[in-house]
PAVEXKOL-336113 format. One record per residue: x, y, z of N, C-alpha, C in turn. Coordinates in steps of 0.02 Angstrom, whole numbers, padded with zeros to 5 digits, always signed. Layout:
BEGIN
XYZXYZXYZ;...
// end
This chain:
BEGIN
+00597-01829-01038+00579-01801-01103+00516-01833-01131;+00507-01897-01119+00448-01932-01144+00385-01905-01112;+00388-01893-01045+00330-01866-01009+00313-01797-01035;+00365-01756-01046+00354-01688-01071+00323-01690-01141;+00346-01736-01183+00319-01742-01250+00245-01762-01249;+00228-01810-01204+00158-01832-01199+00114-01775-01174;+00140-01735-01127+00101-01679-01101+00089-01626-01154;+00143-01609-01191+00137-01558-01242+00090-01580-01298;+00086-01644-01310+00043-01668-01364-00031-01659-01347;-00048-01652-01282-00117-01642-01261-00138-01569-01265;-00091-01523-01263-00107-01452-01265-00124-01431-01336;-00182-01398-01346-00199-01375-01414-00145-01331-01443;-00135-01336-01507-00081-01299-01539-00096-01225-01548;-00161-01207-01551-00178-01136-01561-00169-01098-01495;-00160-01032-01501-00142-00991-01443-00197-00991-01390;-00258-00973-01408-00311-00967-01358-00332-01035-01332;-00330-01085-01375-00345-01153-01351-00294-01177-01301;-00230-01163-01315-00177-01181-01268-00183-01144-01203;-00199-01078-01206-00206-01038-01145-00264-01064-01102;-00320-01082-01136-00378-01108-01099-00361-01175-01066;-00328-01218-01102-00309-01283-01075-00262-01275-01015;-00213-01231-01021-00165-01220-00967-00200-01191-00905;-00246-01145-00916-00282-01115-00860-00323-01168-00822;-00359-01210-00859-00400-01261-00827-00357-01314-00794;-00305-01336-00829-00262-01390-00804-00225-01369-00741;-00200-01307-00740-00158-01284-00684-00192-01230-00642;-00259-01232-00641-00297-01183-00602-00277-01181-00528;-00267-01239-00496-00246-01237-00425-00181-01198-00413;-00133-01205-00458-00070-01170-00451-00080-01095-00460;-00120-01076-00510-00134-01005-00521-00172-00976-00461;-00221-01013-00436-00261-00989-00380-00219-00980-00317;-00173-01025-00306-00128-01018-00249-00085-00955-00256;-00060-00943-00316-00021-00883-00329-00061-00820-00318;-00125-00820-00339-00169-00762-00330-00179-00749-00255;-00190-00802-00216-00201-00793-00144-00139-00763-00110;-00080-00787-00128-00019-00759-00098-00009-00687-00120;-00023-00672-00182-00016-00604-00208-00062-00557-00170;-00125-00577-00160-00172-00534-00124-00153-00527-00050;-00129-00582-00020-00108-00580+00050-00052-00530+00060;-00001-00533+00017+00056-00489+00024+00038-00417+00009;+00000-00406-00045-00017-00338-00064-00063-00304-00014;-00112-00341+00013-00157-00312+00062-00122-00299+00128;-00084-00349+00152-00047-00340+00214+00004-00284+00209;+00041-00284+00153+00092-00232+00144+00062-00163+00139;+00003-00157+00107-00029-00091+00101-00055-00067+00168;-00087-00110+00206-00114-00090+00271-00058-00070+00318;-00006-00112+00323+00051-00094+00366+00086-00032+00340;+00091-00026+00274+00122+00033+00244+00084+00096+00259;+00018+00092+00262-00023+00151+00280-00007+00173+00351;-00002+00124+00397+00013+00140+00466+00083+00173+00472;+00131+00144+00436+00198+00174+00435+00196+00244+00405;+00160+00250+00349+00156+00314+00315+00122+00367+00357;+00071+00347+00396+00038+00395+00441+00088+00423+00491;+00125+00377+00522+00174+00399+00573+00228+00443+00543;+00258+00421+00488+00312+00460+00456+00285+00525+00428;+00226+00523+00397+00197+00583+00368+00182+00636+00420;+00157+00615+00478+00143+00662+00532+00208+00691+00560;+00259+00648+00568+00323+00671+00594+00355+00723+00547;+00347+00713+00483+00377+00759+00435+00341+00826+00431;+00281+00830+00460+00243+00893+00459+00239+00925+00528;+00277+00899+00576+00277+00929+00643+00299+01002+00638;+00260+01048+00666+00278+01119+00661+00335+01137+00709;+00377+01182+00688+00431+01208+00730+00413+01281+00746;+00396+01294+00808+00375+01361+00828+00432+01397+00864;+00434+01462+00855+00488+01502+00886+00483+01500+00962;+00422+01492+00988+00415+01491+01061+00433+01424+01092;+00445+01373+01051+00464+01308+01077+00534+01311+01107;+00547+01272+01159+00615+01270+01187+00665+01241+01137;+00729+01257+01146+00781+01237+01099+00783+01162+01089;+00779+01123+01144+00783+01050+01138+00727+01021+01095;+00668+01052+01099+00612+01028+01059+00622+01043+00985;+00647+01102+00970+00660+01119+00900+00713+01075+00869;+00766+01061+00908+00819+01016+00884+00792+00946+00874;+00751+00922+00920+00722+00854+00915+00679+00847+00853;+00638+00898+00840+00593+00896+00782+00633+00895+00717;+00686+00937+00715+00728+00938+00655+00763+00871+00644;+00786+00840+00698+00819+00775+00693+00769+00722+00670;+00708+00724+00696+00656+00676+00675+00641+00685+00601;+00637+00747+00580+00623+00760+00509+00678+00733+00464;+00740+00740+00485+00797+00716+00445+00794+00639+00439;+00781+00606+00496+00777+00532+00495+00719+00509+00451;+00661+00541+00458+00603+00522+00419+00614+00534+00344;+00644+00591+00328+00658+00606+00258+00709+00558+00228;+00759+00538+00267+00809+00490+00244+00776+00423+00228;+00732+00400+00272+00696+00338+00261+00656+00341+00196;+00619+00395+00186+00577+00402+00127+00620+00402+00063;+00673+00441+00063+00714+00447+00003+00749+00381-00014;+00772+00345+00036+00807+00281+00023+00759+00231-00009;+00699+00223+00020+00654+00171-00004+00616+00192-00067;+00611+00256-00080+00581+00278-00143+00633+00279-00199;+00696+00283-00180+00749+00290-00229+00785+00227-00249;+00764+00170-00220+00794+00106-00238+00740+00057-00259;+00754+00013-00307+00704-00035-00332+00684-00085-00278;+00621-00105-00279+00598-00154-00230+00634-00221-00237;+00653-00239-00298+00686-00303-00308+00755-00303-00273;+00788-00246-00273+00852-00240-00238+00841-00243-00162;+00789-00208-00139+00773-00210-00068+00756-00281-00045;+00720-00318-00088+00701-00386-00071+00762-00430-00059;+00808-00428-00106+00868-00470-00100+00910-00449-00040;+00918-00383-00031+00960-00357+00023+00932-00377+00091;+00868-00364+00103+00840-00377+00169+00828-00451+00182;+00807-00488+00131+00793-00559+00142+00856-00596+00162;+00909-00589+00122+00970-00625+00136+01012-00592+00190;+01007-00525+00195+01046-00490+00246+01021-00501+00316;+00954-00505+00324+00925-00511+00391+00902-00582+00408;+00907-00628+00361+00886-00696+00374+00926-00729+00431;+00991-00718+00436+01028-00748+00493+01003-00722+00561;+00971-00663+00562+00947-00634+00625+00876-00655+00640;+00832-00648+00591+00761-00662+00602+00740-00733+00583;+00780-00767+00543+00764-00836+00521+00694-00839+00491;+00677-00789+00451+00609-00785+00425+00600-00823+00360;+00537-00836+00344+00521-00869+00281+00518-00815+00226;+00516-00839+00164+00513-00792+00108+00448-00752+00109;+00392-00783+00132+00328-00749+00134+00329-00692+00184;+00354-00705+00245+00358-00652+00296+00405-00596+00273;+00460-00615+00244+00507-00565+00218+00474-00523+00163;+00434-00556+00120+00400-00520+00067+00351-00469+00094;+00313-00487+00145+00266-00440+00176+00304-00381+00207;+00359-00396+00240+00401-00344+00271+00427-00295+00218;+00452-00322+00163+00482-00280+00111+00429-00236+00078;+00371-00265+00061+00318-00225+00031+00293-00172+00080;+00290-00188+00144+00266-00141+00195+00311-00080+00201;+00377-00092+00208+00422-00035+00218+00429+00006+00154;+00424-00028+00096+00427+00009+00033+00364+00051+00024;+00307+00022+00039+00244+00059+00034+00241+00116+00085;+00269+00104+00144+00269+00155+00196+00302+00219+00173;+00356+00213+00134+00391+00272+00109+00347+00312+00062;+00312+00278+00018+00267+00313-00029+00206+00341+00008;+00179+00303+00055+00122+00326+00093+00140+00388+00135;+00201+00390+00160+00222+00448+00199+00219+00512+00158;+00240+00507+00095+00237+00566+00051+00165+00583+00034;+00123+00531+00025+00053+00543+00009+00018+00578+00068;+00029+00552+00128-00002+00582+00188+00025+00652+00200;+00090+00661+00192+00120+00728+00202+00089+00778+00154;+00083+00758+00091+00053+00803+00042-00020+00818+00059;-00056+00766+00084-00126+00776+00103-00133+00824+00161;-00088+00819+00210-00090+00864+00268-00073+00936+00248;-00021+00943+00208+00002+01010+00188-00045+01043+00138;-00089+01004+00107-00137+01034+00060-00195+01069+00094;-00203+01058+00160-00258+01088+00197-00241+01160+00215;-00293+01199+00223-00285+01269+00241-00257+01275+00312;-00204+01314+00319-00173+01322+00385-00220+01355+00435;-00271+01389+00409-00318+01421+00454-00358+01373+00496;-00361+01310+00475-00397+01260+00514-00360+01245+00579;-00293+01245+00577-00254+01236+00638-00267+01294+00687;-00267+01354+00660-00279+01412+00702-00349+01412+00732;-00398+01391+00692-00467+01387+00717-00473+01335+00773;-00439+01279+00764-00442+01226+00815-00409+01249+00880;-00353+01282+00874-00318+01305+00935-00357+01361+00969;-00395+01399+00931-00432+01454+00960-00488+01430+01006;-00510+01367+00997-00562+01340+01041-00532+01292+01093;-00465+01293+01099-00433+01255+01152-00409+01186+01135;-00407+01167+01071-00382+01101+01052-00306+01101+01051;-00276+01047+01076-00203+01041+01072-00184+01009+01006;-00117+01000+00996-00093+00974+00931-00121+00905+00916;-00124+00861+00967-00149+00793+00957-00222+00794+00935;-00264+00834+00970-00335+00837+00953-00345+00868+00884;-00306+00918+00868-00312+00949+00802-00295+00900+00746;-00241+00862+00756-00221+00814+00706-00272+00757+00700;-00297+00733+00756-00342+00675+00755-00412+00693+00728;-00440+00748+00750-00509+00763+00733-00517+00808+00672;-00467+00847+00656-00474+00896+00602-00431+00879+00541;-00366+00871+00552-00319+00867+00497-00321+00798+00463;-00310+00745+00503-00304+00678+00474-00366+00654+00435;-00427+00663+00463-00486+00641+00424-00490+00673+00355;-00475+00737+00351-00477+00771+00286-00418+00751+00242;-00359+00745+00272-00299+00727+00233-00306+00657+00203;-00332+00610+00242-00340+00541+00217-00392+00539+00162;-00447+00577+00172-00498+00578+00119-00471+00608+00055;-00433+00662+00061-00404+00693+00001-00353+00648-00033;-00317+00610+00008-00263+00568-00019-00287+00498-00037;-00351+00483-00026-00376+00414-00036-00364+00388-00107;-00374+00428-00160-00360+00402-00228-00288+00379-00235;-00241+00418-00208-00170+00398-00212-00156+00336-00169;-00189+00331-00112-00181+00273-00069-00207+00210-00105;-00265+00216-00136-00293+00160-00173-00249+00140-00232;-00221+00190-00266-00177+00176-00321-00115+00137-00298;-00091+00152-00238-00033+00117-00212-00049+00044-00200;-00109+00029-00179-00130-00041-00170-00130-00078-00237;-00156-00045-00289-00156-00075-00356-00085-00088-00379;-00041-00040-00368+00030-00048-00387+00061-00107-00349;+00044-00114-00285+00072-00169-00246+00052-00237-00273;-00009-00243-00299-00032-00306-00327+00016-00328-00383;+00036-00280-00424+00081-00295-00480+00154-00303-00456;+00174-00261-00408+00244-00262-00386+00263-00323-00345;+00213-00360-00321+00231-00421-00284+00267-00471-00329;+00261-00461-00395+00293-00508-00442+00369-00508-00434;+00399-00453-00409+00472-00451-00402+00495-00495-00345;+00449-00515-00300+00468-00555-00243+00485-00627-00262;+00473-00646-00324+00492-00713-00345+00568-00722-00341;+00604-00665-00340+00677-00669-00337+00701-00699-00271;+00660-00695-00218+00679-00725-00154+00638-00788-00140;+00601-00811-00191+00566-00875-00184+00496-00872-00157;+00465-00813-00156+00395-00808-00135+00351-00837-00189;+00307-00882-00171+00266-00918-00220+00203-00879-00238;+00213-00817-00261+00156-00776-00283+00138-00795-00356;+00096-00755-00387+00069-00772-00453+00124-00779-00506;+00171-00734-00507+00224-00738-00558+00267-00800-00548;+00282-00816-00486+00322-00876-00471+00285-00938-00495;+00221-00941-00481+00182-00999-00502+00178-01004-00579;+00175-00946-00611+00174-00945-00684+00239-00973-00712;+00295-00954-00681+00359-00980-00703+00363-01056-00694;+00331-01080-00640+00330-01152-00628+00289-01188-00682;+00233-01158-00702+00191-01188-00753+00227-01189-00821;+00262-01134-00837+00298-01133-00900+00355-01184-00901;+00382-01199-00842+00433-01251-00838+00406-01320-00852;+00340-01328-00844+00308-01392-00858+00284-01396-00931;+00254-01341-00954+00221-01343-01020+00266-01319-01076;+00316-01277-01061+00359-01246-01112+00318-01203-01160;+00260-01178-01137+00218-01134-01178+00217-01065-01145;+00268-01025-01159+00276-00961-01125+00221-00911-01144;+00207-00898-01208+00155-00847-01224+00086-00865-01196;+00066-00928-01202+00000-00949-01178-00006-00941-01103;+00046-00963-01067+00044-00962-00993+00045-00890-00967;+00088-00849-00995+00092-00780-00971+00032-00738-00993;-00002-00759-01045-00065-00727-01064-00117-00739-01009;-00120-00801-00984-00165-00817-00929-00149-00774-00868;-00085-00768-00853-00064-00728-00795-00082-00655-00804;-00072-00629-00865-00089-00559-00878-00163-00546-00867;-00205-00593-00888-00278-00586-00878-00294-00587-00804;-00261-00631-00766-00274-00635-00694-00253-00570-00659;-00195-00543-00676-00174-00479-00648-00224-00424-00666;-00248-00424-00727-00295-00373-00749-00360-00378-00710;-00383-00439-00699-00445-00448-00660-00435-00422-00589;-00378-00438-00558-00364-00415-00490-00362-00339-00485;-00325-00308-00530-00317-00235-00527-00382-00198-00546;-00417-00224-00596-00478-00190-00618-00533-00194-00566;-00542-00254-00536-00593-00261-00484-00575-00220-00423;-00511-00217-00406-00489-00176-00349-00503-00102-00363;-00489-00080-00423-00502-00010-00442-00576+00007-00435;-00620-00038-00457-00692-00026-00451-00713-00020-00378;-00687-00065-00335-00704-00063-00264-00680+00002-00233;-00618+00022-00249-00591+00084-00221-00629+00146-00245;-00652+00145-00307-00692+00201-00331-00758+00205-00295;-00788+00148-00280-00850+00147-00242-00840+00175-00172;-00785+00153-00139-00770+00179-00072-00757+00254-00074;-00721+00276-00125-00705+00348-00132-00769+00388-00140;-00816+00363-00179-00879+00397-00189-00918+00402-00124;-00918+00348-00086-00953+00348-00022-00920+00397+00027;-00855+00401+00026-00819+00446+00071-00834+00519+00055;-00845+00535-00007-00857+00604-00028-00930+00625-00021;-00973+00577-00003-01044+00594+00007-01055+00626+00074;-01097+00678+00079-01111+00708+00144-01149+00661+00189;-01136+00667+00254-01170+00624+00303-01243+00643+00307;-01287+00593+00314-01359+00605+00311-01383+00651+00367;-01347+00652+00424-01367+00694+00480-01354+00768+00468;-01321+00782+00412-01309+00852+00396-01238+00874+00407;-01196+00832+00434-01126+00850+00446-01086+00833+00384;-01063+00882+00349-01024+00871+00288-00953+00851+00307;-00927+00802+00270-00859+00779+00285-00807+00832+00269;-00826+00884+00232-00778+00936+00214-00786+00999+00255;-00828+00998+00305-00841+01058+00344-00804+01054+00410;-00757+01100+00420-00719+01101+00482-00762+01118+00542;-00807+01166+00533-00850+01188+00588-00893+01131+00612;-00922+01093+00566-00964+01037+00585-00923+00982+00618;-00863+00971+00595-00820+00921+00626-00805+00940+00698;-00790+01004+00709-00776+01028+00776-00837+01019+00821;-00895+01038+00797-00955+01032+00837-00973+00960+00851;-00964+00917+00801-00980+00846+00810-00936+00814+00863;-00872+00829+00862-00827+00801+00911-00837+00832+00980;-00858+00893+00982-00873+00925+01046-00932+00891+01079;-00982+00873+01038-01041+00838+01065-01022+00769+01091;-00974+00736+01055-00952+00670+01076-00906+00671+01136;-00886+00731+01156-00839+00736+01212-00768+00730+01190;-00755+00735+01125-00686+00728+01101-00644+00789+01112;-00676+00848+01123-00640+00910+01134-00647+00931+01206;-00592+00942+01238-00592+00963+01307-00591+01039+01310;-00640+01067+01341-00643+01140+01347-00617+01161+01416;
// end
């Protein structure tokens, strides 16, 4: 108690003075929390995009009448599994998923809280990304598939060279928004002991007993992270929407087909 009293006596009594003192005094703790927050949010978003791409493509697999029965049944089964995954992880809070998977799978994987946190954010993000990618694919004109098949492209080539580039570009704002959301949502991982920014803030408040001042510092740090990320994503989005200098527009199917044909990407 004596140590705590001496420490509190050094902190300015006014709100902004106290917040400034706490930020300077405990900057290493805040900085460590920021690094872990960015590590988890970036890793989870990247892995989530890969998961979302796979699930989103599987959910849009076409079922044609000319396909054999086994193929139609397989596609329907894949769709059911993919839809179940999406609905479960979109319909339950991440904090519940964190506790369930961390403690439920720890006897099997013997993982640390950090690895578990990345896993949880990844699979949660994957469910949202799957819906974003699916919506991006289905928003495209179906005539592009027909045009691609008319020049001899198979389903894989059509998806890789025609559908996915446009779908990802159209869905990029939603993908970027998911990254911003992940920066904030990593705060729920403190429930399993991940030392991200919120966890570090709780540790500082346990030392200073100055809750408003300390969480004001944390709020500013989160705002800086999300605002700077938003600016970077807007810049990337603007660059993606700019036409290529060689004359190939990113929104032109005909030019995409011709460009890939020149590169040898289309087998005739």
